[in-house]
C-alpha atoms as an extended CHARMM CRD file, in Angstrom:
* protein
*
       102  EXT
         1         1  MET       CA             83.1070000000      289.8450000000      -47.6520000000  PROA      1               0.0000000000
         2         2  THR       CA             81.6060000000      292.3780000000      -45.5350000000  PROA      2               0.0000000000
         3         3  LYS       CA             81.0130000000      291.6230000000      -41.7560000000  PROA      3               0.0000000000
         4         4  ALA       CA             77.4440000000      291.4000000000      -40.7330000000  PROA      4               0.0000000000
         5         5  THR       CA             76.2420000000      294.2390000000      -38.1320000000  PROA      5               0.0000000000
         6         6  GLY       CA             73.5180000000      293.8590000000      -35.6450000000  PROA      6               0.0000000000
         7         7  ILE       CA             70.2150000000      295.4210000000      -36.0460000000  PROA      7               0.0000000000
         8         8  THR       CA             70.5890000000      298.7740000000      -34.8250000000  PROA      8               0.0000000000
         9         9  CYS       CA             67.0730000000      300.3240000000      -35.1550000000  PROA      9               0.0000000000
        10        10  GLU       CA             63.4820000000      298.8370000000      -35.4980000000  PROA      10              0.0000000000
        11        11  PHE       CA             60.4920000000      300.3640000000      -36.7190000000  PROA      11              0.0000000000
        12        12  PRO       CA             57.2560000000      298.0610000000      -35.8410000000  PROA      12              0.0000000000
        13        13  ASP       CA             53.7110000000      299.0870000000      -37.2420000000  PROA      13              0.0000000000
        14        14  ILE       CA             51.4000000000      299.4470000000      -34.7260000000  PROA      14              0.0000000000
        15        15  GLY       CA             48.3180000000      298.4420000000      -36.0890000000  PROA      15              0.0000000000
        16        16  GLY       CA             48.2170000000      294.9370000000      -36.6550000000  PROA      16              0.0000000000
        17        17  VAL       CA             51.3440000000      294.4020000000      -35.0420000000  PROA      17              0.0000000000
        18        18  LEU       CA             51.4450000000      295.7850000000      -31.4400000000  PROA      18              0.0000000000
        19        19  LEU       CA             47.4270000000      296.3480000000      -31.4140000000  PROA      19              0.0000000000
        20        20  SER       CA             44.9880000000      295.2410000000      -33.2100000000  PROA      20              0.0000000000
        21        21  ASP       CA             43.7780000000      296.8840000000      -36.5210000000  PROA      21              0.0000000000
        22        22  GLY       CA             41.2350000000      298.6810000000      -35.2240000000  PROA      22              0.0000000000
        23        23  TRP       CA             40.0170000000      300.9330000000      -37.5920000000  PROA      23              0.0000000000
        24        24  ASP       CA             39.6750000000      298.6720000000      -40.6020000000  PROA      24              0.0000000000
        25        25  HSD       CA             36.6630000000      298.7960000000      -42.8780000000  PROA      25              0.0000000000
        26        26  LEU       CA             33.9790000000      296.4210000000      -40.5090000000  PROA      26              0.0000000000
        27        27  ALA       CA             35.0190000000      298.9480000000      -37.4840000000  PROA      27              0.0000000000
        28        28  ARG       CA             34.2480000000      301.9800000000      -39.4870000000  PROA      28              0.0000000000
        29        29  ARG       CA             31.0660000000      300.6630000000      -40.9840000000  PROA      29              0.0000000000
        30        30  ARG       CA             30.3120000000      299.7410000000      -37.3680000000  PROA      30              0.0000000000
        31        31  ALA       CA             30.8750000000      303.1490000000      -36.2730000000  PROA      31              0.0000000000
        32        32  ALA       CA             28.9250000000      304.4500000000      -39.0060000000  PROA      32              0.0000000000
        33        33  ARG       CA             25.9920000000      302.2200000000      -38.0730000000  PROA      33              0.0000000000
        34        34  ASN       CA             26.4840000000      303.3300000000      -34.4280000000  PROA      34              0.0000000000
        35        35  PHE       CA             26.7900000000      307.2890000000      -35.3380000000  PROA      35              0.0000000000
        36        36  LYS       CA             23.9910000000      307.3280000000      -37.6880000000  PROA      36              0.0000000000
        37        37  LEU       CA             26.5030000000      308.2180000000      -40.5900000000  PROA      37              0.0000000000
        38        38  GLU       CA             25.8030000000      307.8100000000      -44.0850000000  PROA      38              0.0000000000
        39        39  TRP       CA             28.3500000000      304.5540000000      -45.0290000000  PROA      39              0.0000000000
        40        40  ALA       CA             29.4110000000      305.5310000000      -48.2370000000  PROA      40              0.0000000000
        41        41  GLU       CA             30.1380000000      308.7780000000      -47.8820000000  PROA      41              0.0000000000
        42        42  MET       CA             32.3910000000      308.5520000000      -44.9210000000  PROA      42              0.0000000000
        43        43  GLU       CA             34.3040000000      305.5490000000      -46.4890000000  PROA      43              0.0000000000
        44        44  ASP       CA             34.8670000000      307.8050000000      -49.3700000000  PROA      44              0.0000000000
        45        45  ARG       CA             36.4960000000      310.4490000000      -46.9770000000  PROA      45              0.0000000000
        46        46  HSD       CA             38.1530000000      307.9490000000      -45.0540000000  PROA      46              0.0000000000
        47        47  ARG       CA             39.9250000000      306.8870000000      -48.1310000000  PROA      47              0.0000000000
        48        48  PHE       CA             40.7010000000      310.2130000000      -49.5240000000  PROA      48              0.0000000000
        49        49  THR       CA             42.6730000000      311.1270000000      -46.0360000000  PROA      49              0.0000000000
        50        50  PHE       CA             43.7290000000      307.9170000000      -44.4120000000  PROA      50              0.0000000000
        51        51  GLU       CA             46.6860000000      307.3500000000      -46.1900000000  PROA      51              0.0000000000
        52        52  ILE       CA             47.7500000000      311.0660000000      -45.8190000000  PROA      52              0.0000000000
        53        53  PHE       CA             46.8260000000      310.7230000000      -41.8180000000  PROA      53              0.0000000000
        54        54  GLU       CA             48.9600000000      307.3860000000      -41.5300000000  PROA      54              0.0000000000
        55        55  GLU       CA             51.8380000000      309.2000000000      -43.4400000000  PROA      55              0.0000000000
        56        56  GLY       CA             51.8920000000      311.7370000000      -40.4220000000  PROA      56              0.0000000000
        57        57  LYS       CA             50.9800000000      314.9520000000      -42.9230000000  PROA      57              0.0000000000
        58        58  ILE       CA             48.2080000000      315.2290000000      -41.1050000000  PROA      58              0.0000000000
        59        59  MET       CA             46.8890000000      315.0300000000      -37.3160000000  PROA      59              0.0000000000
        60        60  LEU       CA             43.8960000000      312.8380000000      -35.6640000000  PROA      60              0.0000000000
        61        61  GLU       CA             41.8510000000      315.9610000000      -35.3820000000  PROA      61              0.0000000000
        62        62  GLU       CA             42.3050000000      316.8280000000      -39.1440000000  PROA      62              0.0000000000
        63        63  TYR       CA             41.3820000000      313.0270000000      -40.3810000000  PROA      63              0.0000000000
        64        64  LEU       CA             38.2020000000      313.5210000000      -38.1030000000  PROA      64              0.0000000000
        65        65  SER       CA             37.3250000000      316.9440000000      -39.4050000000  PROA      65              0.0000000000
        66        66  LEU       CA             37.8780000000      315.3450000000      -42.9910000000  PROA      66              0.0000000000
        67        67  ALA       CA             36.0190000000      312.1420000000      -42.6840000000  PROA      67              0.0000000000
        68        68  ALA       CA             33.1480000000      312.5800000000      -40.1220000000  PROA      68              0.0000000000
        69        69  PHE       CA             33.1480000000      316.3280000000      -39.0740000000  PROA      69              0.0000000000
        70        70  HSD       CA             32.4260000000      318.0020000000      -42.2190000000  PROA      70              0.0000000000
        71        71  GLN       CA             29.2440000000      319.2270000000      -40.6540000000  PROA      71              0.0000000000
        72        72  LYS       CA             27.8950000000      319.5130000000      -37.6600000000  PROA      72              0.0000000000
        73        73  ARG       CA             27.0400000000      316.0120000000      -35.5710000000  PROA      73              0.0000000000
        74        74  ALA       CA             24.7000000000      314.8650000000      -32.4940000000  PROA      74              0.0000000000
        75        75  PHE       CA             27.8740000000      313.7520000000      -30.9590000000  PROA      75              0.0000000000
        76        76  THR       CA             31.1540000000      314.9120000000      -29.9900000000  PROA      76              0.0000000000
        77        77  ARG       CA             34.4670000000      314.3300000000      -31.4900000000  PROA      77              0.0000000000
        78        78  ASN       CA             35.6640000000      312.8850000000      -28.0290000000  PROA      78              0.0000000000
        79        79  GLN       CA             32.7510000000      310.6320000000      -28.2130000000  PROA      79              0.0000000000
        80        80  PHE       CA             34.1210000000      309.5640000000      -31.6830000000  PROA      80              0.0000000000
        81        81  ARG       CA             37.7740000000      309.3290000000      -30.5070000000  PROA      81              0.0000000000
        82        82  ARG       CA             36.7340000000      307.2570000000      -27.8880000000  PROA      82              0.0000000000
        83        83  TYR       CA             34.7480000000      304.7180000000      -30.1980000000  PROA      83              0.0000000000
        84        84  MET       CA             37.8270000000      304.7070000000      -32.2960000000  PROA      84              0.0000000000
        85        85  PHE       CA             40.4610000000      303.8190000000      -29.7400000000  PROA      85              0.0000000000
        86        86  GLU       CA             38.3030000000      301.2150000000      -28.0670000000  PROA      86              0.0000000000
        87        87  ARG       CA             38.4330000000      299.6010000000      -31.4620000000  PROA      87              0.0000000000
        88        88  SER       CA             41.9770000000      298.5480000000      -30.9980000000  PROA      88              0.0000000000
        89        89  LYS       CA             43.0620000000      295.7880000000      -28.5370000000  PROA      89              0.0000000000
        90        90  ASP       CA             46.6410000000      295.2360000000      -27.6250000000  PROA      90              0.0000000000
        91        91  PHE       CA             49.2170000000      291.9760000000      -28.3970000000  PROA      91              0.0000000000
        92        92  PRO       CA             50.8370000000      291.8390000000      -25.2550000000  PROA      92              0.0000000000
        93        93  GLU       CA             53.1590000000      288.9430000000      -26.5440000000  PROA      93              0.0000000000
        94        94  MET       CA             54.2690000000      291.5740000000      -29.5720000000  PROA      94              0.0000000000
        95        95  ILE       CA             54.7390000000      294.3520000000      -27.0670000000  PROA      95              0.0000000000
        96        96  GLU       CA             56.8070000000      292.3270000000      -25.0170000000  PROA      96              0.0000000000
        97        97  LEU       CA             59.2210000000      290.8370000000      -27.6370000000  PROA      97              0.0000000000
        98        98  VAL       CA             59.3670000000      294.4210000000      -29.3710000000  PROA      98              0.0000000000
        99        99  THR       CA             60.4500000000      296.0010000000      -25.5520000000  PROA      99              0.0000000000
       100       100  GLN       CA             62.9680000000      293.0260000000      -25.7710000000  PROA      100             0.0000000000
       101       101  LEU       CA             64.3190000000      293.8100000000      -28.8980000000  PROA      101             0.0000000000
       102       102  SER       CA             64.9140000000      297.5160000000      -27.6090000000  PROA      102             0.0000000000
């Protein structure tokens, strides 16, 4: 029988674990309404690019270029990015737990 070893590494998910899932379909729908974007097109572009963004194959700026800024907009990237970030709320209990595990 092999001896059990302790946990040596952790890979917590951020969205939905340490932070709320701030860029889910409801948040994207609100963003489309808020920024007067065509919802179906934005959602299609999101679905096409979000997985490669989550995998770290493209950066946020590239995701934004593909999902929302493929054409000139009446708002800035900073305004849109700030709106995205404001959707996420922290889960202090989970952050504390992960900190303790570290």
